[in-house]
N, C-alpha and C positions, 0 to 999 in steps of 0.2 A: 340673786342675780338670774335673770334670764340663761337660762342653759344653753348654748348655739344649736346641740341639735331640736332644742324646744324651736329658735325662732326657725330653722330648717326646715321641720313640719310644717310651719303655716304660710311655706312658700313652696311647698311640693306639689309639683306639677305634673301631670299624667294625663292628657300629652298638653305640652308646652305648646306645642305651635296654634294658632288660629285658623279654623278651616271653612272653606268657603260655602260649604254643604254640611248640612248637619251633622256630627259624627252619630254613628251606631251609637245604642244604649250598652253597654261591658258585656250586659249576657248575650247580645246576639250573637259573639261572637267567642263565645267561651263556654267549654264545657261545663261551664256551673250554672244551677238553676237557682234563680233569684227566688225571695219568700214571696211564694205564692198568693202572702196576703196583699202584694204591691201592686197597683195597677200602673201599665206605663202605654202613654200614647205620645201619637206625634201629627200635627195638623198636616194639613196641602200645604200651608207656608211653609213652612219646616223645623215650625216651633215643638217642642216637646214639653209633655208635662210626666212628673211621676204623683201618685197617688197613696196614698199609704193610713187606713182610715186603723183608728186606735180607739179602743173602750177604755183606757185606764182612766183619762182624767176628762171632763167638759172643757176640752179648751181646744184650740186649732192653732196649729202656727202656717204660715205662709213665707215662699220663698220667690225670690224672681233673680235666677243666676245668670247673669252676662256672660258670655265667654269669650270675652274682650276686660285687659287688665293691663298694668304698667309694661309688661313685656313688650306691647304692642307699637308703645308712644315710639315717634321718632325723634332723635336729640331736641329737639325745639318743641316737642310737647311734654318732657318728662314731668311729671305730677299731675298731669290732663287729666287720667283716668279717676283719677282721686279726686281732686276740684271735681269733677263732673258728678262724681256721687254725693261730693256735699250741694251740688247747685239743685239735685230733682229733690230734694225736701225743701225748696223754697219756692216751688209751687210750681202747677201742670195747669195743661187749659183748662180742665174743670174745676180744677179744684185751686184756683189763684191767691188762695191765703199767701199773705207775705211770707211765714213760714209752715209748714204745712205738719210739723209737730201739734200747731194748734189742733187742727182738725184730727187728726189721731189722737190726743190727750181726753177731747171731748168723747174716743170712742174708748176712753179705759185705758189705753196703754201709755205709758211712760217713755217719755224718748229717750232713748240709751241702752232702758232696759229691753221694752217690748217694740219700741222699733228702731231699726237700727238698717247702718251698710257697712260694709269693708269691701277693699278693695287688696287683692292680692296681685303677684305678677300675672299669670292668666286669668284672672276673672275678679267682677267682681256680684256684690251679691248684697240684695237687700231685701231686709229681715221684719215679718209682722208675726207678733206672737200675741192670739189674741184671746181677751179673758175668759169667751164664755162661746160655744158651740151654737151660737146662735144664727140660724142663715141668714139674718135681715144683714148683720153682722160680718159674716163671711162672705156676704155680695160685696158688701164696701170694702174690706181689704182686699181681695181679690181686683177692685174698680182702682183702689190706687196703685196695686202695682201695673194694671195694665198705662193707667196715666203714666208710671216711671217711665215704660216700655218705649214710647215715641212723641209723649204729647207734653216734655218739659216745656216752661218758657223761657228760661237761658236767661232771666231779665235782666240788663245790663246793669239795672240801679241796686241789684240784689246782689252782683258781682262784687262788688268793690268793699264791702264790710266782713265777705265770706273768705279774705283774703287775710285778712288778720284772724282771721278762725285757723286756718292751714297753717300760718305762721305758730298760734296759738298751741297746735295741735305739734310740729314739728318740734317744739322745744318740749312739752310732755312727754314725744317718745325716743325723744336724747337723751336715752339714759345710759350707765355706762352697760347693761345688757345689748342693747341696740348696736352702742358703738362696736362694742365686742363683736358682734355678727357683723357687722362692714366691714374689720378686719381679718374674721374668721372667713369670711367668702370670698375677700381679698386674698388670702392666702391658696384656696382649696381652688378656685376659676380665674384668679387676674385680677386687678387692682380694679380695670375699668366697670366687671362685672356690675357689683353694689349699687353702682350710682347709676346701672342701666334699667335695675329691677326693682328698687327702691320704689313703693309706691308712693312717697310721700313727695317725691320730686324734687326738682331744681327750682332754688329759691329767685330765682331769677326769671323762669319761665313763670313762676305762681303769680309772679309781682305786675307782668305784661301779658298775658291772654286775657283776650276779650269778648263778646258773644261769640262772633266770626269761627273763633276755636274752637267753643265748645262744640257749635251747632255743626261744624264741618266733621268732630270726631263722634261726636251724637249720632248723626245718619247713617256714618258710614259702620260702626262697629254693634251697635244696637237695633238689629235685625234679627226678625223673627227666627231664621237657623241658626243665629248665638244666643238663643233665649233657650229657657227652660225655667216652668212653674213646676214647684214642687209645694205640696197641702199634705199635712199630716195632721192628725185629732180624729177627732167624734167625729168624721164626715158620713157621707154616703158617695161612694165612691164615682158611680155612673150621673149622681146629679152634678157630683163637683167637674167629673171633664165635659159634660155638656155645657155648665156655667162658662168654664175656659173657652172650651168653642167658640161661645156666642161673643165674649170679650177679646180674645184674639185673635179668631180667627180672620179678620178683615183685614190686618198688619199684613203692610206689605216693606220689604224691602225697598231702599232708596237710592243708595250707595253699595259700588262692590267694594270688599276690603282689599287693605294690601298681604302681597304675598309674606307669608308665615315667616314667623322671626323663627332666626336659629336658635337652641337651647345650646347652651353651654356645656364647654369641656374641662377636666382635670389640666390643669396646669402639670409639668414635667414635675417627677416623682422627687425622691430622695429624702433627706433627712431636710425639714426646712423650717424654719424658726420664725415667730413674729411675737415680739411684748408690747402690749398698748398699754402706757404709760400712765394708767387711774389714778386718782388718788385716790377712789372705794379704797376702805385700807381693809378691806377685805379681797383675796386674790382668786383666781378665778384660774385652772390649770386644765386644760386638754388637751389630751394625745389623742390624732386625728388619724387616718389615711381615707384616702378616696381617688376610684376609677372608674373608666368607663364604664357603661354599662347599658344594656340595653333591656328591660324588665320583661318584655316581648308580653300578650293578653294577660290578664289576669285568667287563671285556671287552675286546677286540682294540682298539678303538675308545681308550677312558679308557689303556690303556699305550701307544697310540702317541701319544696329549697331551701325556703324562709328559717322551717322552724327546727333546725338544729343550731342555725347559728344561734336567734333569738334564746334558745334554751343556755347557748353556750357565753352570750352574754350575762346570762341571769345568773350563772353559775359566778361568774368574774366577779360582777356588782359585788354578792354575798360575800369572797373573799375579799373585796376589797373592804367592804364594811370592817368584817371581823379584824383586821390588819389595822383600819384606823383606831377602833378600841383599843388593840393591843397597844398599838403606841403611844395612848393617852388621850385619844381624840382630839388629834391635833389635826387633823381636816378633816371634809365631811367628802362624802361622794354621791356625786348628782346622777351617775349613772351609768351605765353602758349600754347601744346600743348603736344603732345602725340605721340611715335612711334611704330610699329610692327618692333624686329630687331628679327637676327637671326633664321625667325621662333620659335620662344623658349619663348620669353620675351615680354611684352608689358613694353614700359618706358611714364612716364607722367613729366615734368617739367612746374613749373615757374620759369623763368630766369629773373632777372632784374642787376643795375650795377649800382656801388655808387663809393662814395669815401671814405678813411679809416673814417673818423667822422661820416660816417649813415650808415656803412654796417646792424646796429641791425634797423635803421627804414625801409630799404629794407626787412629784414627777418619779419618783423612782417608786412608789409603791406602784403608780398606772404599768412603767413599762416593766415591772419586775413581775407582777401578776399575769400579765399578757402575758410576760415570755413564758413562763410556769406553766400556762395553758395551754401555750402552742408546742411546747417540746412535753411536758405531760400528762397534759388531759386532764381528766376529773375522774373521781373516785365514784364508786360504785354508792356510795351514800347520796353523794351531792348530785346523781345523774337521779336514783330515784325519788330525792325530795325536789329536783325541779319536775319532775312529770308530776308530781303528786300537786305542785302549787297549779301546774297548769292544768290539771284537772279539779281544782277546786274553782280556779279563778270562772273555767266555763260554767259549772255547775252553779256557780254565783250567777251568772250571766243568765242560762236559760231559769233561772230561781226570779229573778226583777225581771222577765220578760213582761207581766202582767205591767209593771209601772213602769212602761216605758212614756218616755215623757216627750208630747209634740215638738217640742224646742228642740230638744237632742234627737230625734229621730228626723226632723227636717234636715240639721246641719249633716246630721250621718248622710245622708241623702244626697246633699250638694257635696259632701266629701265624694262619696260616690260615684256621682257625673265626674265631678274633675277631675279623679284620677283614675277610671277608667277601671273601676272596683267595684264586682258583684256583690250585693249587700243577700246575701244569703239566709237562709236558714237554719235557728240554732241548731236544729235536730241535724241536720247536714253537718254544722260545723263539729256538732259534738262528734262525730262519725268519723270524716275527719281527721278531727284530732286526736280519737285514739286509736287508727291504722299509723297514724305519723308518728307516734308515743312508741308503738310497738318496733317501729323499725329503726328507733333511735340506740344506737347504743352509744360506747367512748370512741368508735371509731368513726362513727360520722359527725359528731360533733367536731370531734378534733380535724375532719377534713374538710367540714366546711367552715372552722377558726380559721385553718391556714391556707385554705382557699381564698379566703378573703384580706387575712394580713399578708399576704404573699410577697416577697419583694420586700425591698429598703423602705419605701411610701411610708414615713414619717414624719407627721406635720405634727407642730408644739405651738399651742396659742395660749400664750400665760398674759392675762391684764392684771395691773393691779401691781401696788409698790414694793418691788423686789429686794429692796435693802440695798441697792446697788445704784450708781450713776445708768443713768439711761441709755447713754452712751457704749455702755460696758454691756448690759442688760443681753443683747444676743449671744455674744462670750460665755456670759454666767452661765446661760440655757444650754447651752451647746457642752460645755465642762461638767453639768449637772448632768446631764445627759450620759456623755462617757463614762461617768464614774458610776452613774446606775448599772448602766450596758456592762460594764466590769465584774459587776456583782453576778454569780450562779446561782443558780436559782433549782431548789430540790423538790422531788416528786411531793404532793400532797399526801400526808398521811390520812387513811381511813379513819372515822371515827364516829362511828353505831352512834344515834340517840339512845340514853336508855330511857325507861318508862316514865312518866312523869312521875314523880314519887307523892302528889299530894291528893289522894282522892277519900279516906278515911278520917273525918274530925269529929268521930264519936258519935255519941246516940243519935238519933234525929231529932231536931226540935219540933216543940209542942206550941202549935198553934191556941192562943188564947182569947182571941177577939179576930171577927172576921165580920166587913160588913161590904154590903154591895153598894153602893150608892147609885151606882147605875149599872143599868145589863152588863157593859162591857168592862167596865171597873172592877177588881178585887180588891178589900184594902184590909191587912192581915195585920197582926199584931203576935209576936211569938215570946215565949215565955221569958227568950233570953233580954227581949227590951229590942230587937230589932222592928222594922216598919217595912214591909216589903207591901208595894203598889203593885198591881200586875193589871195592863189594858189589853184588853184583847183587840186588834184591829185585823183589816184587811192584811196587813203584811203584805204590799203587792212590790217591796223592793226586794224583798227575799233573806233581808234579815229583821232582827229584832235590835231595839235601840236599849241599853242596860245601864244604869248608872247605880253606882254603892256610892250612897255620901255620908261622909263621916262629919256633923258639921254641928259648930258650937254659935253660944250667941254671939251674933258680931260684935255685941258692945265691948266684947272683951278684945278687940281687934288691932286696936294701937298699941298695946301692950309687948305685943311679939316680935322678932325679930325681923326688920322687912326683907330679907332675903329669903325667909320661907317658902311666899307666894313665888318668886322665881326660880327655886332652886331646890322646893322638897321634891315635887313630884320625879324630876328627874334623879335627884339623889336613892329615893325608894326604886325606881326601876332596873336602873343601871347596876344597883346594888345588887339584885337578885335575890333569888330566895338561898335558904337554908343548904339544898339538894343540887341546885341549877344556878351556874354563875349563867348570866346575864348572857353571853352569846349561844347558851343553852336555850336558857329561855327564848330568843330571836326564834331560834327554828321550831319549837314547839308554836309560836305566834305565828308563821309559815302556814305552817301545817295546817291549823286550824284558821287562818286569815281571819282574826278577830277586830284586827283592829282596834285592838289594845291599847290604852294610855292612863297614866295618873297627873293629875292637876291639883294644886293647890293655891290655897289663898291663907293669908293668916288665920280665917276663920272655918275653913272647909278644907279637906281632902277630900278628894272626888278620884272613884276608879272607874272607867268608863269603858265599853268596848260593843260591839257592831258584829256579835254570832250569829249563825245560819241556825234557825230553829231548833237542829238536831247537834247543837256543840254548844246550846247551853249550860249540859251539865260540865264541861271543863273552863266555858266562860266564868261560873260560879267558883267551879275547883279553883283556879289563879285568885278570883279575888281572895277567896277564904284563906289559901296558903299565904297572901300578900298581910293579911292579916293573925296568922300565926307565925309563920317563919320566914319573917324578912330577914335577908344576910347582912345589910347597912355596910359591904367592903368599900373599903377606902376606895376602890377605883369608882366607883357611884358618886362621889363627893366630888375626885377630878374629873371625872366625865361632864357634869350638871354642871361644872366651875369653868369645864373647855367652851361647853354649850353656850353659857352665860356671856363668856367672852366673847365668842365670835359674835352673840346680839350687841353684844357692846358695839363693836367695831361697824355690824351693816348699821345700826345704828345712827353711828358719826357719820356714814355715806351715803345716808338715802334720807330722801325729805322725807316720803312715809312715815317712817320709824319716829322721824321728830315732831310729826304733826301729831301719831298714836300716841305717843309717850312721855315725853317732853311737855308738851302744850296742855294735855290734861293734869297733869301734875302741876304746873303752871298757876292754871286755873283755882284749884283747888288749895292754893297758898303752901305748895309744897307738901304736902298730909301726905303723910308715911301711908305705905300698902298704894299710893294711886300712881298708876306709870311701875317704872325701874325706877329702884332709889340710886343715888349718884354712885359715881363709880367706886369712889373712896369706900362707901358703903359695901359694895360687893368687893373690893381689893382685901377688905380685914376679915372678909370670911373666914369660919372657921367650922368644921362640919360637927363638932358636938351643940351646938343650939338646934339645930338643925335637925340632927339625928335623934335630941330628948324631945322638940317638938313633936316630930312623928313618932316616938313611943307614945306621946302621952296619948295623944290624936288616937292612933290605932288600940288605944289600950282600952280611954274610958269615953270616948266621944261619941253621942248619941248618932243612930247608924240606921239611914231610911234607903232601901232598895227599890227601884224602879226600874221595869219592863215594860215595852211598850210592842209592840209586834203581832204576828201572827202565831200565836201561842196558847194552848187551852192553861187556865189558870190552876186547873187542879194537878198539872204535870208541870207549872213552874213551879207551884207551892211545895211540892214533892222534892223536886231537886233544889229547891230552898231551906228545907227542914233539915235535908241532909250535908248540906255545907254552911253555910251561913247563920241558920239557925240554929246549927249544932254547936256555933261557939261560945263561949264564956258570957256571961253575963254582962250588960251594960247600961247606963241610964235608956228609958226610954225618951225618942225622937219628938219633940214638940210638934203640938198640932198648929199653933201658933205661929205666924211669921214674924217676926222679931221687925220694931222700928227701928227705920232708916238712924241711922247715925248722920246729923246735921253736921257739914264741914264748914269750916270758915271759906271764904269765896278771895281773891285777890281784889286790890282796889280796883275800881274802874281807870282804865288810863293804858297808856304805850308802854308794853315789856319790854325786856331788852333781847333784841335781837336772836335768833334761835337759830343755829346754822347750823350744814352738812358740809363732810368732806368731798365732794364730787366735783369734775367737771362740769358739769350741769349749766347750761345758761335758762333756769329758770327759778322763779321761786312765787313763795305764798303770802297773800295777804288773809291773816284770818280775824276776826270779831266771833268774840263771845259773849254771850247774856246769861246771866243766874234766874232760870222760868222761876215759878210759882213753885212751890214745894206742894205735897201733896199727891203729883202724875204716880210717884212711889206705889199709891196704892187707891187711886180714884183714874179709874179706868177712862171717863170723859174727859176727865183734865187733861192727859195723855193723850188724846183722839185731837183734843185742837190745836196742842202742841204738835202735833205732829201734821198738820194738816198747815196751818201755818207755816212750820218749816218750808210745805212745798210751797205754798204762795211765796213767799221769803224767793225760794230757788229762780220761779218762774220769772218772778220781775226782777234780780240779777241775771238771768239767762238773758234777760230780753237787752236787761241794759249794757251788759258786759261783753254779751257776745254778739248777739243780734244786732246793736247799735255799734258798740265801740271794735268790737274785733281781738279786745282786748284779752281775752279768758278764752280756752278750749270746754273746761266742763267744771262752771263755778257750783261750788253745792253746798245747802246746808242742810243739818242734821238736827232732831231733836233727840239728846243721849237723855236718856231717864234709865236709872239703877235700882233695882229694890233695895239694896244697900246703905248707900248713902245718899244725898239728899244736899242741896236744891239740883236738881234735874238744869241744865243746859238747852242753849240752841248757840249752834256755832256755822256759822257764812266763812266757807274755804274757797278761797278764790285763787286760781294758778295764771300767774303772768311772767313778764318780763322782769328781771330783779330790778331791773332800773325804773321801773314801773309802779312797787310797791305802793309808793305814797299816794299816786293816784288812785290806784283801785280800791284801799281803802278810803279815801274820799270819797268816792261811789258808793263805796259797799254801805257807809254812814247814809250818805244821800237815800239810798234806799229805804235802808230802814227809815228812817226820815219822810219816807211817802207815804208810809199809812199812814203817818198823823194828818197829812193832806190830802190824799188822793186816798178814796176809803177802797176796798176790795168792790173788785167786779161782781155781778152775777158771774158771767163766763171765765173771769180769772180763777174765783171759787170753785166753781163747776169740772175745769182743768188740774186744778190741783186735787180735789176730790174721788172724781170717777179713776182714777190710775190706783189712788191710794184703797179704793174699796175692792177693786179687782185684787189686786193682789193680794187684801186680807182672805176674799173668796176662795183663791186659790191654796193659800198659807192654811186656812182652817179644812182641809180635809188631808194634810198632811202629816204622818207621821210624827217628825221632826219637830212639828210644831207642839204637838200633844203632848210629846216627848220634854222639851223644855216648858213646859207652862207645869207639870206636875213637877219637874225636878226645882221647881221656883217656888209655887205654892204650897204650903202641907195639906193644904184642905184640896184634895181631887175637886170636888165637886165646885169650888169657887173657879178652879182652874179650868176647867171644862166651861160653866158656865161663861166664862171672860173669853176662850175659844170660839160659842156659839155665838158672843153676841158681837163678837169683833166687827162684820160689814157692818152692821145693823146702828153698834156704835157711832163708827164714823157719819155714817149717816145723818145720827140726829144731832152732830155739829152742826152749828148754824152758823152762818157767814157775818152775823154781828157778833157770835162771841170768839169768832178768830179776828176781825176787826178790835173789839177792846182788847184782848191779849196783845196783838201786836202793839197795837199804841202803849198797854202798862209795862210789856217787858222788850223790846226794840229801840228804848231810848238811844240815840247814837252816844250822847256823854255817858254813858253809863256801861258800853261796850269795856272789854279786856280786848286791847288789841296785839297781837301778834305778828312778827314777819318772820319766815322760814326761807333763809337766803343761803344758797353756795359760798365756803368761806372764799372762792376766788373773788368774789366782788365785793369783798369789802375790804 
């Protein structure tokens, strides 16, 4: 469930008011210097632009920021800014396609992923992420943004079907998390505020607005002094500035803006309680405070002022996590944070989630750990570890600077302009961080925390079932609060972290075979049976990718307990090492910032991490320690059980979990190991079989280590020899990829409804077909299925979104796994619960259309180009190389598939896809599923 503060962050506005004149850039009124790589400009008509050249990726991202959003709407316009955003994709004066998405698809952009827009309270942002840094493509992208600026058609015949799309989006967004944001915003700012600024708007307004309403709003607010063009990527800044001047220089304002909208103020404080009686079976608990606040301009002083509070929050969050584990993992910690919102308020929150039986425990934890920090402050060890974590995070940002992605960087610049923040250089950030950390001590942290949480302003927001009648919920919450407040809190004890106990694993291992199948790949066998594959790359992310795989023949997978997969990794991690319980390990992981995790299927145990190159030795120490000294403490099983129990509750209250776990299991005729097992299996789980399986895998399963990133292979091999290569002998890993297991597929026809327990008013219709076997090995068969899925998606989108307005985001995916067959093609369509039968019929009809209406050349192009562009982008990513090396035992084969990916897509022919569509998408062969909220049954 999304946390309140995450939702608030999406609506943070600095400044909130819309200005009649273009605002200055933040650095123009700050003592902070922007990154010198950025070019800033302003045209005579008031339009501003920002260009940030990046050399790391052959891509370009474009943004058009319109400084007008839901916050400037009149009561009879609620939702018009967001509706207008949709309408701009329905055609412009010089790009008059009925759906502009088709034009963008031909350029290699996928609508939603590469071409999209979003409306917030203060602004609307149009996004184009171009697959290549080609001047002609960049010019075409800028032309599209210029068309958006003041040349929208706003055709009357396009408005009506889009009303249905807006309604579908409302249903899709109206989740428990969104309703929680509405309720919490009312608690903080008064109940009139959320309806005033929610971009989705008022259904009555959406139902009646017409061309004149759009035209009036568009001409008033889409004016050059409210526009900012942002370009990032592999570009020449002067050339881009000249192109922006040429395209946008003649734009003129044709109307005057209305007076600025007033931002919110916090409603009066004291203890305030709100309960949202969601049917979701997990409970969200948030302890909040809010105060009116003027952040002032972004400056060195304001950044320094935020640092102590941020560090204090970090330590409180860590304390809550440790307390949660000590109390049996009965609640999760979502975080402790503060947010400056709307340029008028500062909001803080401690967020936790739990089950209906333990919400009082979670609320008490939030209250008491906050009071403990306010009363007693922090230990020297806690402060030192928090400082180290901040330094580590900064070092990682600097190491990853070469991997700045155009899309992420463009979004960062959008945020900088919206929030009046200066995008400063990393070297300057690091210097300020060190200066700030040097000034921070316990007194500074406590002063910042007390200054923020001073007084009695406490807002308690709880969403979910509490086990009491709704009418008694407020009284129950207030009673639980009073009980917790009566509990005294003691000062925390100093707890120094002992040295890590596992560095010496005996004599270094001996390499018995070494191959270099490519200049950047080293493939080594150690005398103890370990295989190590090291791939040196440019490593622009600043991290290595590491996986130690203990795997056996998947043909044995069905003989093992079903709960091995869901629970084994957590049992092992939470159990800790013989010398270090999990809470001590967590502190080591924070110090090294590894991103360490353990996952399992019933045929594989995998240790994964992403260390910085300098931390490779510790990452290997940790993996070797888990192979030599796992503790299997009972706490590990209990925490793993609690985690899985929470997952089952989340699944019961979430359509996405139902689609992701229940439906695939049904498709494969309830085969063990697919999705999650039934709750009855989980309820009967015991630690013994899981621990025995872990012991067997750790002792006897063949082991393969894969490392990808900027690392010297000889340095890596020396560290591997010292650690994993020094361990006892085990069987050698196979060079052959085992054949997939062919599972029985459920018979065609209608499956019983799948339900989720929530107050949502959305349903899903899903149709799934088994695809021909062979795609698990045959790259071309896989590519044909991928292209077919995309063509099918385009047809569904046209039928169910553009024509009917019945669905917001119909999707189709081709699911191919290397370990099981057959593959499947699945169409999932969101809709009103009462509309699922109609949508099923429409989806069957679209599937049947392939037999009567062959795939057109343009349709094929619009499907193929975005897939090929995405493949070309993924081709250079360390993550994709890592995925292939951990999937295929033969690195030459894996890298050959990667190198051939875009070309293999382009070898797919329209005729092949047409034949596959007719073969696979037979309407009477579909497995048909409905996913509905329980309230509709």
